[in-house]
N, C-alpha and C positions, 0 to 999 in steps of 0.2 A: 501132471496140471500143466505145467509148461508146454507138452505137446497141443495143449488145447488155446492156449493163450500165443503159441506161434497161429496156428491155424486162423482163431480170431482176428491177429494183425493182417493177416494175409486179405481174409476176407473184408476187413477194413480198408485195405490198400485198394482193393478192386472197384469198391465203392466209391472211395477217393476220387477214381478215375473213371467214373462215370458207370461202373456197373449197374447191374439192375437191383431193384430193391426188393425183386420177387426171383424164388432160385426154384428151378426144378426139381422134381426127385431126386435124381443122381449127385446134383451141386448141394442140396440140403442135406444131403446125405452124408457127403463127403464134408461139408461145414461141421455136421455133428460128428463125426468120425465114425460113422457106422455104415455100414453094408446097404445099400438101395433097399432090397429086399426087405430090410428092417422094417421101414418105415412103410412099405406098401402092407406088412403084417399090421403093424399098429394100427392103420386107418382101418382095417377090417377089423379090428378088434374095439374100435373108438377108443382108443388110447396116444399117446406121444402129442406132439405139437399140431396147434391148429394150421389147415391148411386152408387153402381156396381151390376149388375146381372149376375150371374154365374149357367148358365143353370136355372134351376126356382127359384133358390137360391137368396135372393138379401142379400147384404151384405153393411156396412157402416163403411168407412174409420174413424176412431178414430179422426185424423186429420181434416177431414171434419166435423165433428160434432161439434168440437171444434171452428174451423172459422165461422159456420153457427150461433152458440151460439152467438160468438165476435158481428158476424156482427149487431146481435139484441140488443146490450147491449144499454142501457139507460140510460141518466144523469137523477138521480133524480130531481123532482120538489122541488124546494124552495130556 
């Protein structure tokens, strides 16, 4: 969990410095802590976070990635 929080903090810092609102496949995978190929497989299976296709380029809105992660939040057992 701490790793995810640190990753989100890095992304938020990038956004505060004027970074893009949309991430390419590799940056989105890094944001989620996944391999880029995982997102490619999920797109082919019509699963995973929402994405935008611009020509041949696939982009992910940071807001969509956050929403997708939040929807998968689980409470600890105990």
